PDB file of N, H, CA, C and O in Angstrom:
ATOM      1  N   MET A   1       1.512  10.028  -8.490  1.00  0.00           N
ATOM      2  CA  MET A   1       0.175  10.214  -7.981  1.00  0.00           C
ATOM      3  C   MET A   1       0.079   9.731  -6.526  1.00  0.00           C
ATOM      4  O   MET A   1      -0.464  10.429  -5.669  1.00  0.00           O
ATOM      5  N   MET A   2       0.612   8.532  -6.258  1.00  0.00           N
ATOM      6  H   MET A   2       1.053   7.965  -6.954  1.00  0.00           H
ATOM      7  CA  MET A   2       0.538   8.000  -4.889  1.00  0.00           C
ATOM      8  C   MET A   2       1.376   8.835  -3.928  1.00  0.00           C
ATOM      9  O   MET A   2       0.974   9.064  -2.787  1.00  0.00           O
ATOM     10  N   LYS A   3       2.537   9.290  -4.385  1.00  0.00           N
ATOM     11  H   LYS A   3       2.864   9.104  -5.311  1.00  0.00           H
ATOM     12  CA  LYS A   3       3.397  10.097  -3.522  1.00  0.00           C
ATOM     13  C   LYS A   3       2.656  11.364  -3.082  1.00  0.00           C
ATOM     14  O   LYS A   3       2.704  11.741  -1.912  1.00  0.00           O
ATOM     15  N   TYR A   4       1.981  12.007  -4.014  1.00  0.00           N
ATOM     16  H   TYR A   4       1.942  11.700  -4.965  1.00  0.00           H
ATOM     17  CA  TYR A   4       1.214  13.213  -3.713  1.00  0.00           C
ATOM     18  C   TYR A   4       0.108  12.918  -2.698  1.00  0.00           C
ATOM     19  O   TYR A   4      -0.059  13.660  -1.730  1.00  0.00           O
ATOM     20  N   ASN A   5      -0.645  11.838  -2.915  1.00  0.00           N
ATOM     21  H   ASN A   5      -0.510  11.235  -3.701  1.00  0.00           H
ATOM     22  CA  ASN A   5      -1.728  11.469  -1.997  1.00  0.00           C
ATOM     23  C   ASN A   5      -1.200  11.149  -0.605  1.00  0.00           C
ATOM     24  O   ASN A   5      -1.823  11.507   0.395  1.00  0.00           O
ATOM     25  N   LEU A   6      -0.050  10.472  -0.535  1.00  0.00           N
ATOM     26  H   LEU A   6       0.456  10.181  -1.347  1.00  0.00           H
ATOM     27  CA  LEU A   6       0.533  10.133   0.765  1.00  0.00           C
ATOM     28  C   LEU A   6       1.055  11.369   1.486  1.00  0.00           C
ATOM     29  O   LEU A   6       0.964  11.461   2.710  1.00  0.00           O
ATOM     30  N   GLN A   7       1.602  12.321   0.732  1.00  0.00           N
ATOM     31  H   GLN A   7       1.677  12.247  -0.263  1.00  0.00           H
ATOM     32  CA  GLN A   7       2.045  13.570   1.350  1.00  0.00           C
ATOM     33  C   GLN A   7       0.862  14.345   1.922  1.00  0.00           C
ATOM     34  O   GLN A   7       0.949  14.891   3.022  1.00  0.00           O
ATOM     35  N   LEU A   8      -0.233  14.395   1.184  1.00  0.00           N
ATOM     36  H   LEU A   8      -0.304  13.952   0.291  1.00  0.00           H
ATOM     37  CA  LEU A   8      -1.437  15.066   1.687  1.00  0.00           C
ATOM     38  C   LEU A   8      -1.979  14.377   2.937  1.00  0.00           C
ATOM     39  O   LEU A   8      -2.388  15.042   3.889  1.00  0.00           O
ATOM     40  N   LEU A   9      -1.980  13.059   2.932  1.00  0.00           N
ATOM     41  H   LEU A   9      -1.648  12.519   2.159  1.00  0.00           H
ATOM     42  CA  LEU A   9      -2.456  12.303   4.086  1.00  0.00           C
ATOM     43  C   LEU A   9      -1.569  12.555   5.300  1.00  0.00           C
ATOM     44  O   LEU A   9      -2.072  12.686   6.416  1.00  0.00           O
ATOM     45  N   SER A  10      -0.258  12.624   5.094  1.00  0.00           N
ATOM     46  H   SER A  10       0.150  12.517   4.188  1.00  0.00           H
ATOM     47  CA  SER A  10       0.669  12.902   6.192  1.00  0.00           C
ATOM     48  C   SER A  10       0.420  14.280   6.791  1.00  0.00           C
ATOM     49  O   SER A  10       0.474  14.454   8.009  1.00  0.00           O
ATOM     50  N   ILE A  11       0.151  15.247   5.943  1.00  0.00           N
ATOM     51  H   ILE A  11       0.107  15.106   4.954  1.00  0.00           H
ATOM     52  CA  ILE A  11      -0.138  16.604   6.426  1.00  0.00           C
ATOM     53  C   ILE A  11      -1.446  16.610   7.211  1.00  0.00           C
ATOM     54  O   ILE A  11      -1.543  17.232   8.269  1.00  0.00           O
ATOM     55  N   GLU A  12      -2.445  15.913   6.686  1.00  0.00           N
ATOM     56  H   GLU A  12      -2.366  15.407   5.827  1.00  0.00           H
ATOM     57  CA  GLU A  12      -3.753  15.853   7.342  1.00  0.00           C
ATOM     58  C   GLU A  12      -3.666  15.181   8.710  1.00  0.00           C
ATOM     59  O   GLU A  12      -4.282  15.641   9.672  1.00  0.00           O
ATOM     60  N   LEU A  13      -2.897  14.089   8.796  1.00  0.00           N
ATOM     61  H   LEU A  13      -2.396  13.716   8.014  1.00  0.00           H
ATOM     62  CA  LEU A  13      -2.770  13.345  10.051  1.00  0.00           C
ATOM     63  C   LEU A  13      -1.733  13.948  10.990  1.00  0.00           C
ATOM     64  O   LEU A  13      -1.718  13.651  12.184  1.00  0.00           O
ATOM     65  N   ASN A  14      -0.865  14.798  10.443  1.00  0.00           N
ATOM     66  H   ASN A  14      -0.877  15.040   9.473  1.00  0.00           H
ATOM     67  CA  ASN A  14       0.244  15.391  11.186  1.00  0.00           C
ATOM     68  C   ASN A  14       1.247  14.329  11.649  1.00  0.00           C
ATOM     69  O   ASN A  14       1.966  14.534  12.627  1.00  0.00           O
ATOM     70  N   GLU A  15       1.292  13.211  10.952  1.00  0.00           N
ATOM     71  H   GLU A  15       0.708  13.044  10.158  1.00  0.00           H
ATOM     72  CA  GLU A  15       2.265  12.140  11.184  1.00  0.00           C
ATOM     73  C   GLU A  15       2.226  11.202   9.981  1.00  0.00           C
ATOM     74  O   GLU A  15       1.343  11.302   9.130  1.00  0.00           O
ATOM     75  N   ALA A  16       3.180  10.302   9.922  1.00  0.00           N
ATOM     76  H   ALA A  16       3.898  10.220  10.614  1.00  0.00           H
ATOM     77  CA  ALA A  16       3.211   9.336   8.820  1.00  0.00           C
ATOM     78  C   ALA A  16       2.015   8.389   8.928  1.00  0.00           C
ATOM     79  O   ALA A  16       1.668   7.963  10.029  1.00  0.00           O
ATOM     80  N   PRO A  17       1.386   8.056   7.809  1.00  0.00           N
ATOM     81  CA  PRO A  17       0.244   7.130   7.854  1.00  0.00           C
ATOM     82  C   PRO A  17       0.692   5.714   8.200  1.00  0.00           C
ATOM     83  O   PRO A  17       1.857   5.363   8.014  1.00  0.00           O
ATOM     84  N   LEU A  18      -0.227   4.910   8.699  1.00  0.00           N
ATOM     85  H   LEU A  18      -1.174   5.195   8.851  1.00  0.00           H
ATOM     86  CA  LEU A  18       0.063   3.516   9.013  1.00  0.00           C
ATOM     87  C   LEU A  18       0.333   2.733   7.726  1.00  0.00           C
ATOM     88  O   LEU A  18      -0.178   3.078   6.661  1.00  0.00           O
ATOM     89  N   VAL A  19       1.130   1.693   7.836  1.00  0.00           N
ATOM     90  H   VAL A  19       1.546   1.413   8.702  1.00  0.00           H
ATOM     91  CA  VAL A  19       1.448   0.852   6.679  1.00  0.00           C
ATOM     92  C   VAL A  19       0.167   0.262   6.092  1.00  0.00           C
ATOM     93  O   VAL A  19       0.018   0.191   4.872  1.00  0.00           O
ATOM     94  N   LYS A  20      -0.750  -0.157   6.950  1.00  0.00           N
ATOM     95  H   LYS A  20      -0.628  -0.100   7.941  1.00  0.00           H
ATOM     96  CA  LYS A  20      -2.020  -0.728   6.485  1.00  0.00           C
ATOM     97  C   LYS A  20      -2.804   0.290   5.655  1.00  0.00           C
ATOM     98  O   LYS A  20      -3.405  -0.066   4.642  1.00  0.00           O
ATOM     99  N   THR A  21      -2.797   1.539   6.076  1.00  0.00           N
ATOM    100  H   THR A  21      -2.309   1.828   6.899  1.00  0.00           H
ATOM    101  CA  THR A  21      -3.490   2.596   5.350  1.00  0.00           C
ATOM    102  C   THR A  21      -2.880   2.788   3.968  1.00  0.00           C
ATOM    103  O   THR A  21      -3.597   2.902   2.974  1.00  0.00           O
ATOM    104  N   VAL A  22      -1.553   2.824   3.912  1.00  0.00           N
ATOM    105  H   VAL A  22      -0.971   2.732   4.720  1.00  0.00           H
ATOM    106  CA  VAL A  22      -0.859   2.991   2.633  1.00  0.00           C
ATOM    107  C   VAL A  22      -1.149   1.802   1.712  1.00  0.00           C
ATOM    108  O   VAL A  22      -1.386   1.981   0.517  1.00  0.00           O
ATOM    109  N   ALA A  23      -1.131   0.602   2.267  1.00  0.00           N
ATOM    110  H   ALA A  23      -0.939   0.456   3.238  1.00  0.00           H
ATOM    111  CA  ALA A  23      -1.413  -0.594   1.469  1.00  0.00           C
ATOM    112  C   ALA A  23      -2.822  -0.536   0.890  1.00  0.00           C
ATOM    113  O   ALA A  23      -3.037  -0.922  -0.259  1.00  0.00           O
ATOM    114  N   HIS A  24      -3.772  -0.061   1.670  1.00  0.00           N
ATOM    115  H   HIS A  24      -3.598   0.252   2.603  1.00  0.00           H
ATOM    116  CA  HIS A  24      -5.150   0.010   1.176  1.00  0.00           C
ATOM    117  C   HIS A  24      -5.321   1.124   0.144  1.00  0.00           C
ATOM    118  O   HIS A  24      -6.171   1.017  -0.739  1.00  0.00           O
ATOM    119  N   LEU A  25      -4.528   2.189   0.242  1.00  0.00           N
ATOM    120  H   LEU A  25      -3.837   2.277   0.959  1.00  0.00           H
ATOM    121  CA  LEU A  25      -4.548   3.203  -0.819  1.00  0.00           C
ATOM    122  C   LEU A  25      -4.008   2.618  -2.125  1.00  0.00           C
ATOM    123  O   LEU A  25      -4.558   2.873  -3.196  1.00  0.00           O
ATOM    124  N   PHE A  26      -2.928   1.832  -2.033  1.00  0.00           N
ATOM    125  H   PHE A  26      -2.481   1.625  -1.163  1.00  0.00           H
ATOM    126  CA  PHE A  26      -2.411   1.143  -3.217  1.00  0.00           C
ATOM    127  C   PHE A  26      -3.448   0.173  -3.776  1.00  0.00           C
ATOM    128  O   PHE A  26      -3.586   0.043  -4.993  1.00  0.00           O
ATOM    129  N   ARG A  27      -4.177  -0.507  -2.891  1.00  0.00           N
ATOM    130  H   ARG A  27      -4.065  -0.401  -1.903  1.00  0.00           H
ATOM    131  CA  ARG A  27      -5.220  -1.439  -3.323  1.00  0.00           C
ATOM    132  C   ARG A  27      -6.280  -0.712  -4.146  1.00  0.00           C
ATOM    133  O   ARG A  27      -6.694  -1.186  -5.203  1.00  0.00           O
ATOM    134  N   GLN A  28      -6.713   0.445  -3.646  1.00  0.00           N
ATOM    135  H   GLN A  28      -6.377   0.830  -2.787  1.00  0.00           H
ATOM    136  CA  GLN A  28      -7.716   1.222  -4.372  1.00  0.00           C
ATOM    137  C   GLN A  28      -7.193   1.663  -5.736  1.00  0.00           C
ATOM    138  O   GLN A  28      -7.916   1.630  -6.732  1.00  0.00           O
ATOM    139  N   TYR A  29      -5.925   2.076  -5.765  1.00  0.00           N
ATOM    140  H   TYR A  29      -5.338   2.102  -4.956  1.00  0.00           H
ATOM    141  CA  TYR A  29      -5.303   2.505  -7.013  1.00  0.00           C
ATOM    142  C   TYR A  29      -5.229   1.342  -8.005  1.00  0.00           C
ATOM    143  O   TYR A  29      -5.574   1.492  -9.177  1.00  0.00           O
ATOM    144  N   CYS A  30      -4.774   0.181  -7.523  1.00  0.00           N
ATOM    145  H   CYS A  30      -4.494   0.058  -6.571  1.00  0.00           H
ATOM    146  CA  CYS A  30      -4.663  -1.000  -8.395  1.00  0.00           C
ATOM    147  C   CYS A  30      -6.028  -1.430  -8.921  1.00  0.00           C
ATOM    148  O   CYS A  30      -6.149  -1.832 -10.078  1.00  0.00           O
ATOM    149  N   TYR A  31      -7.046  -1.347  -8.085  1.00  0.00           N
ATOM    150  H   TYR A  31      -6.948  -1.020  -7.145  1.00  0.00           H
ATOM    151  CA  TYR A  31      -8.384  -1.740  -8.529  1.00  0.00           C
ATOM    152  C   TYR A  31      -8.931  -0.744  -9.553  1.00  0.00           C
ATOM    153  O   TYR A  31      -9.528  -1.135 -10.556  1.00  0.00           O
ATOM    154  N   LYS A  32      -8.721   0.533  -9.290  1.00  0.00           N
ATOM    155  H   LYS A  32      -8.236   0.851  -8.475  1.00  0.00           H
ATOM    156  CA  LYS A  32      -9.234   1.569 -10.185  1.00  0.00           C
ATOM    157  C   LYS A  32      -8.610   1.464 -11.578  1.00  0.00           C
ATOM    158  O   LYS A  32      -9.286   1.665 -12.587  1.00  0.00           O
ATOM    159  N   PHE A  33      -7.318   1.146 -11.619  1.00  0.00           N
ATOM    160  H   PHE A  33      -6.769   0.982 -10.799  1.00  0.00           H
ATOM    161  CA  PHE A  33      -6.604   1.074 -12.891  1.00  0.00           C
ATOM    162  C   PHE A  33      -6.243  -0.365 -13.265  1.00  0.00           C
ATOM    163  O   PHE A  33      -5.217  -0.599 -13.905  1.00  0.00           O
ATOM    164  N   ARG A  34      -7.073  -1.321 -12.872  1.00  0.00           N
ATOM    165  H   ARG A  34      -7.906  -1.131 -12.352  1.00  0.00           H
ATOM    166  CA  ARG A  34      -6.775  -2.741 -13.090  1.00  0.00           C
ATOM    167  C   ARG A  34      -6.646  -3.107 -14.564  1.00  0.00           C
ATOM    168  O   ARG A  34      -5.930  -4.051 -14.897  1.00  0.00           O
ATOM    169  N   ASP A  35      -7.317  -2.387 -15.445  1.00  0.00           N
ATOM    170  H   ASP A  35      -7.899  -1.620 -15.174  1.00  0.00           H
ATOM    171  CA  ASP A  35      -7.217  -2.687 -16.875  1.00  0.00           C
ATOM    172  C   ASP A  35      -5.906  -2.183 -17.478  1.00  0.00           C
ATOM    173  O   ASP A  35      -5.473  -2.670 -18.522  1.00  0.00           O
ATOM    174  N   ASN A  36      -5.277  -1.211 -16.821  1.00  0.00           N
ATOM    175  H   ASN A  36      -5.629  -0.816 -15.972  1.00  0.00           H
ATOM    176  CA  ASN A  36      -4.046  -0.623 -17.341  1.00  0.00           C
ATOM    177  C   ASN A  36      -2.794  -1.091 -16.609  1.00  0.00           C
ATOM    178  O   ASN A  36      -1.688  -0.901 -17.114  1.00  0.00           O
ATOM    179  N   CYS A  37      -2.937  -1.689 -15.448  1.00  0.00           N
ATOM    180  H   CYS A  37      -3.836  -1.843 -15.038  1.00  0.00           H
ATOM    181  CA  CYS A  37      -1.779  -2.132 -14.665  1.00  0.00           C
ATOM    182  C   CYS A  37      -1.223  -3.429 -15.247  1.00  0.00           C
ATOM    183  O   CYS A  37      -1.961  -4.262 -15.774  1.00  0.00           O
ATOM    184  N   THR A  38       0.092  -3.575 -15.139  1.00  0.00           N
ATOM    185  H   THR A  38       0.691  -2.898 -14.712  1.00  0.00           H
ATOM    186  CA  THR A  38       0.730  -4.790 -15.651  1.00  0.00           C
ATOM    187  C   THR A  38       1.526  -5.522 -14.579  1.00  0.00           C
ATOM    188  O   THR A  38       2.242  -6.474 -14.891  1.00  0.00           O
ATOM    189  N   GLY A  39       1.419  -5.106 -13.346  1.00  0.00           N
ATOM    190  H   GLY A  39       0.837  -4.333 -13.093  1.00  0.00           H
ATOM    191  CA  GLY A  39       2.151  -5.779 -12.275  1.00  0.00           C
ATOM    192  C   GLY A  39       1.532  -5.493 -10.925  1.00  0.00           C
ATOM    193  O   GLY A  39       0.814  -4.509 -10.750  1.00  0.00           O
ATOM    194  N   GLY A  40       1.818  -6.364  -9.973  1.00  0.00           N
ATOM    195  H   GLY A  40       2.402  -7.163 -10.115  1.00  0.00           H
ATOM    196  CA  GLY A  40       1.338  -6.172  -8.611  1.00  0.00           C
ATOM    197  C   GLY A  40       2.300  -5.295  -7.816  1.00  0.00           C
ATOM    198  O   GLY A  40       3.338  -4.876  -8.328  1.00  0.00           O
ATOM    199  N   ILE A  41       1.952  -5.026  -6.577  1.00  0.00           N
ATOM    200  H   ILE A  41       1.109  -5.367  -6.161  1.00  0.00           H
ATOM    201  CA  ILE A  41       2.747  -4.162  -5.704  1.00  0.00           C
ATOM    202  C   ILE A  41       3.008  -4.883  -4.395  1.00  0.00           C
ATOM    203  O   ILE A  41       2.124  -5.541  -3.847  1.00  0.00           O
ATOM    204  N   LEU A  42       4.221  -4.752  -3.905  1.00  0.00           N
ATOM    205  H   LEU A  42       4.939  -4.218  -4.351  1.00  0.00           H
ATOM    206  CA  LEU A  42       4.554  -5.176  -2.547  1.00  0.00           C
ATOM    207  C   LEU A  42       4.702  -3.905  -1.728  1.00  0.00           C
ATOM    208  O   LEU A  42       5.511  -3.039  -2.059  1.00  0.00           O
ATOM    209  N   CYS A  43       3.938  -3.795  -0.677  1.00  0.00           N
ATOM    210  H   CYS A  43       3.281  -4.499  -0.407  1.00  0.00           H
ATOM    211  CA  CYS A  43       3.982  -2.632   0.203  1.00  0.00           C
ATOM    212  C   CYS A  43       4.465  -3.107   1.567  1.00  0.00           C
ATOM    213  O   CYS A  43       3.805  -3.919   2.216  1.00  0.00           O
ATOM    214  N   ALA A  44       5.605  -2.607   1.996  1.00  0.00           N
ATOM    215  H   ALA A  44       6.142  -1.948   1.468  1.00  0.00           H
ATOM    216  CA  ALA A  44       6.177  -3.035   3.271  1.00  0.00           C
ATOM    217  C   ALA A  44       6.638  -1.817   4.050  1.00  0.00           C
ATOM    218  O   ALA A  44       7.030  -0.806   3.466  1.00  0.00           O
ATOM    219  N   GLY A  45       6.590  -1.918   5.361  1.00  0.00           N
ATOM    220  H   GLY A  45       6.272  -2.739   5.834  1.00  0.00           H
ATOM    221  CA  GLY A  45       7.037  -0.814   6.191  1.00  0.00           C
ATOM    222  C   GLY A  45       6.896  -1.138   7.658  1.00  0.00           C
ATOM    223  O   GLY A  45       6.540  -2.253   8.041  1.00  0.00           O
ATOM    224  N   TRP A  46       7.180  -0.148   8.464  1.00  0.00           N
ATOM    225  H   TRP A  46       7.470   0.757   8.153  1.00  0.00           H
ATOM    226  CA  TRP A  46       7.111  -0.277   9.912  1.00  0.00           C
ATOM    227  C   TRP A  46       6.344   0.916  10.454  1.00  0.00           C
ATOM    228  O   TRP A  46       6.567   2.046  10.021  1.00  0.00           O
ATOM    229  N   ASP A  47       5.444   0.676  11.398  1.00  0.00           N
ATOM    230  H   ASP A  47       5.263  -0.242  11.750  1.00  0.00           H
ATOM    231  CA  ASP A  47       4.788   1.766  12.119  1.00  0.00           C
ATOM    232  C   ASP A  47       4.724   1.413  13.597  1.00  0.00           C
ATOM    233  O   ASP A  47       4.931   0.265  13.989  1.00  0.00           O
ATOM    234  N   LYS A  48       4.432   2.425  14.411  1.00  0.00           N
ATOM    235  H   LYS A  48       4.264   3.358  14.093  1.00  0.00           H
ATOM    236  CA  LYS A  48       4.471   2.228  15.866  1.00  0.00           C
ATOM    237  C   LYS A  48       3.301   1.408  16.403  1.00  0.00           C
ATOM    238  O   LYS A  48       3.355   0.951  17.545  1.00  0.00           O
ATOM    239  N   ILE A  49       2.265   1.213  15.628  1.00  0.00           N
ATOM    240  H   ILE A  49       2.221   1.584  14.701  1.00  0.00           H
ATOM    241  CA  ILE A  49       1.101   0.442  16.067  1.00  0.00           C
ATOM    242  C   ILE A  49       1.315  -1.057  15.854  1.00  0.00           C
ATOM    243  O   ILE A  49       1.166  -1.844  16.789  1.00  0.00           O
ATOM    244  N   SER A  50       1.661  -1.449  14.641  1.00  0.00           N
ATOM    245  H   SER A  50       1.783  -0.810  13.881  1.00  0.00           H
ATOM    246  CA  SER A  50       1.746  -2.872  14.293  1.00  0.00           C
ATOM    247  C   SER A  50       3.159  -3.370  14.013  1.00  0.00           C
ATOM    248  O   SER A  50       3.342  -4.552  13.722  1.00  0.00           O
ATOM    249  N   GLY A  51       4.141  -2.516  14.092  1.00  0.00           N
ATOM    250  H   GLY A  51       3.993  -1.556  14.328  1.00  0.00           H
ATOM    251  CA  GLY A  51       5.515  -2.936  13.815  1.00  0.00           C
ATOM    252  C   GLY A  51       5.724  -3.183  12.329  1.00  0.00           C
ATOM    253  O   GLY A  51       5.113  -2.518  11.492  1.00  0.00           O
ATOM    254  N   GLY A  52       6.591  -4.143  12.000  1.00  0.00           N
ATOM    255  H   GLY A  52       7.087  -4.684  12.679  1.00  0.00           H
ATOM    256  CA  GLY A  52       6.888  -4.454  10.608  1.00  0.00           C
ATOM    257  C   GLY A  52       5.750  -5.209   9.945  1.00  0.00           C
ATOM    258  O   GLY A  52       5.159  -6.111  10.539  1.00  0.00           O
ATOM    259  N   GLN A  53       5.451  -4.834   8.714  1.00  0.00           N
ATOM    260  H   GLN A  53       5.931  -4.102   8.232  1.00  0.00           H
ATOM    261  CA  GLN A  53       4.343  -5.442   7.980  1.00  0.00           C
ATOM    262  C   GLN A  53       4.688  -5.536   6.502  1.00  0.00           C
ATOM    263  O   GLN A  53       5.435  -4.714   5.972  1.00  0.00           O
ATOM    264  N   VAL A  54       4.139  -6.540   5.851  1.00  0.00           N
ATOM    265  H   VAL A  54       3.532  -7.207   6.282  1.00  0.00           H
ATOM    266  CA  VAL A  54       4.283  -6.705   4.404  1.00  0.00           C
ATOM    267  C   VAL A  54       2.902  -6.993   3.826  1.00  0.00           C
ATOM    268  O   VAL A  54       2.185  -7.871   4.307  1.00  0.00           O
ATOM    269  N   TYR A  55       2.541  -6.250   2.796  1.00  0.00           N
ATOM    270  H   TYR A  55       3.123  -5.537   2.405  1.00  0.00           H
ATOM    271  CA  TYR A  55       1.270  -6.459   2.102  1.00  0.00           C
ATOM    272  C   TYR A  55       1.549  -6.740   0.637  1.00  0.00           C
ATOM    273  O   TYR A  55       2.366  -6.064   0.011  1.00  0.00           O
ATOM    274  N   SER A  56       0.881  -7.724   0.100  1.00  0.00           N
ATOM    275  H   SER A  56       0.217  -8.274   0.608  1.00  0.00           H
ATOM    276  CA  SER A  56       0.961  -8.059  -1.315  1.00  0.00           C
ATOM    277  C   SER A  56      -0.338  -7.609  -1.972  1.00  0.00           C
ATOM    278  O   SER A  56      -1.430  -7.937  -1.509  1.00  0.00           O
ATOM    279  N   ILE A  57      -0.200  -6.849  -3.063  1.00  0.00           N
ATOM    280  H   ILE A  57       0.687  -6.583  -3.439  1.00  0.00           H
ATOM    281  CA  ILE A  57      -1.374  -6.339  -3.768  1.00  0.00           C
ATOM    282  C   ILE A  57      -1.268  -6.784  -5.225  1.00  0.00           C
ATOM    283  O   ILE A  57      -0.575  -6.138  -6.011  1.00  0.00           O
ATOM    284  N   PRO A  58      -1.941  -7.874  -5.602  1.00  0.00           N
ATOM    285  CA  PRO A  58      -1.878  -8.358  -6.984  1.00  0.00           C
ATOM    286  C   PRO A  58      -2.673  -7.462  -7.939  1.00  0.00           C
ATOM    287  O   PRO A  58      -3.281  -6.475  -7.522  1.00  0.00           O
ATOM    288  N   LEU A  59      -2.658  -7.820  -9.211  1.00  0.00           N
ATOM    289  H   LEU A  59      -2.165  -8.622  -9.550  1.00  0.00           H
ATOM    290  CA  LEU A  59      -3.272  -6.998 -10.257  1.00  0.00           C
ATOM    291  C   LEU A  59      -4.727  -6.635 -10.007  1.00  0.00           C
ATOM    292  O   LEU A  59      -5.126  -5.511 -10.310  1.00  0.00           O
ATOM    293  N   GLY A  60      -5.521  -7.526  -9.475  1.00  0.00           N
ATOM    294  H   GLY A  60      -5.196  -8.440  -9.229  1.00  0.00           H
ATOM    295  CA  GLY A  60      -6.940  -7.264  -9.276  1.00  0.00           C
ATOM    296  C   GLY A  60      -7.246  -6.259  -8.185  1.00  0.00           C
ATOM    297  O   GLY A  60      -8.358  -5.733  -8.131  1.00  0.00           O
ATOM    298  N   GLY A  61      -6.280  -5.976  -7.305  1.00  0.00           N
ATOM    299  H   GLY A  61      -5.377  -6.403  -7.349  1.00  0.00           H
ATOM    300  CA  GLY A  61      -6.474  -5.002  -6.263  1.00  0.00           C
ATOM    301  C   GLY A  61      -6.816  -5.588  -4.910  1.00  0.00           C
ATOM    302  O   GLY A  61      -7.304  -4.867  -4.039  1.00  0.00           O
ATOM    303  N   MET A  62      -6.576  -6.873  -4.706  1.00  0.00           N
ATOM    304  H   MET A  62      -6.180  -7.459  -5.414  1.00  0.00           H
ATOM    305  CA  MET A  62      -6.808  -7.476  -3.391  1.00  0.00           C
ATOM    306  C   MET A  62      -5.588  -7.200  -2.509  1.00  0.00           C
ATOM    307  O   MET A  62      -4.456  -7.257  -2.990  1.00  0.00           O
ATOM    308  N   CYS A  63      -5.803  -6.905  -1.242  1.00  0.00           N
ATOM    309  H   CYS A  63      -6.723  -6.858  -0.851  1.00  0.00           H
ATOM    310  CA  CYS A  63      -4.718  -6.579  -0.319  1.00  0.00           C
ATOM    311  C   CYS A  63      -4.573  -7.709   0.695  1.00  0.00           C
ATOM    312  O   CYS A  63      -5.506  -8.013   1.438  1.00  0.00           O
ATOM    313  N   ILE A  64      -3.383  -8.332   0.716  1.00  0.00           N
ATOM    314  H   ILE A  64      -2.625  -8.085   0.112  1.00  0.00           H
ATOM    315  CA  ILE A  64      -3.157  -9.495   1.568  1.00  0.00           C
ATOM    316  C   ILE A  64      -1.949  -9.232   2.461  1.00  0.00           C
ATOM    317  O   ILE A  64      -0.851  -8.991   1.960  1.00  0.00           O
ATOM    318  N   ARG A  65      -2.143  -9.277   3.779  1.00  0.00           N
ATOM    319  H   ARG A  65      -3.036  -9.473   4.186  1.00  0.00           H
ATOM    320  CA  ARG A  65      -1.003  -9.158   4.685  1.00  0.00           C
ATOM    321  C   ARG A  65      -0.317 -10.520   4.768  1.00  0.00           C
ATOM    322  O   ARG A  65      -0.966 -11.550   4.949  1.00  0.00           O
ATOM    323  N   GLN A  66       1.010 -10.503   4.632  1.00  0.00           N
ATOM    324  H   GLN A  66       1.538  -9.667   4.485  1.00  0.00           H
ATOM    325  CA  GLN A  66       1.771 -11.744   4.633  1.00  0.00           C
ATOM    326  C   GLN A  66       2.990 -11.608   5.539  1.00  0.00           C
ATOM    327  O   GLN A  66       3.460 -10.497   5.783  1.00  0.00           O
ATOM    328  N   PRO A  67       3.507 -12.739   6.043  1.00  0.00           N
ATOM    329  CA  PRO A  67       4.703 -12.668   6.884  1.00  0.00           C
ATOM    330  C   PRO A  67       5.939 -12.265   6.083  1.00  0.00           C
ATOM    331  O   PRO A  67       6.864 -11.665   6.631  1.00  0.00           O
ATOM    332  N   PHE A  68       5.960 -12.591   4.790  1.00  0.00           N
ATOM    333  H   PHE A  68       5.209 -13.079   4.345  1.00  0.00           H
ATOM    334  CA  PHE A  68       7.028 -12.174   3.885  1.00  0.00           C
ATOM    335  C   PHE A  68       6.496 -12.266   2.461  1.00  0.00           C
ATOM    336  O   PHE A  68       5.471 -12.904   2.218  1.00  0.00           O
ATOM    337  N   ALA A  69       7.184 -11.635   1.527  1.00  0.00           N
ATOM    338  H   ALA A  69       8.016 -11.117   1.725  1.00  0.00           H
ATOM    339  CA  ALA A  69       6.747 -11.678   0.132  1.00  0.00           C
ATOM    340  C   ALA A  69       7.955 -11.512  -0.778  1.00  0.00           C
ATOM    341  O   ALA A  69       8.945 -10.879  -0.412  1.00  0.00           O
ATOM    342  N   ILE A  70       7.858 -12.087  -1.961  1.00  0.00           N
ATOM    343  H   ILE A  70       7.054 -12.601  -2.258  1.00  0.00           H
ATOM    344  CA  ILE A  70       8.879 -11.910  -2.987  1.00  0.00           C
ATOM    345  C   ILE A  70       8.184 -11.600  -4.300  1.00  0.00           C
ATOM    346  O   ILE A  70       7.030 -11.976  -4.504  1.00  0.00           O
ATOM    347  N   GLY A  71       8.866 -10.933  -5.163  1.00  0.00           N
ATOM    348  H   GLY A  71       9.804 -10.626  -4.998  1.00  0.00           H
ATOM    349  CA  GLY A  71       8.314 -10.624  -6.471  1.00  0.00           C
ATOM    350  C   GLY A  71       9.413 -10.741  -7.513  1.00  0.00           C
ATOM    351  O   GLY A  71      10.601 -10.760  -7.188  1.00  0.00           O
ATOM    352  N   GLY A  72       9.009 -10.817  -8.733  1.00  0.00           N
ATOM    353  H   GLY A  72       8.045 -10.802  -8.997  1.00  0.00           H
ATOM    354  CA  GLY A  72      10.062 -10.970  -9.728  1.00  0.00           C
ATOM    355  C   GLY A  72       9.603 -10.799 -11.124  1.00  0.00           C
ATOM    356  O   GLY A  72      10.403 -10.905 -12.054  1.00  0.00           O
TER     357      GLY A  72
END
């Protein structure tokens, strides 16, 4: 589902979306399906605006930018 949404967004923008945008899409997804999700998401990437970024998205759907993250 997310892959499809990201592909549509890339076509609409005519370039790859920003990491922050992708992280917030994951946040919306996690919040929408919070009763069915069983794990958080780490979203990391690089874009030309902000460089390297890491976002932690726990079960409740909060999006937190962090200098680094680990999961397990």
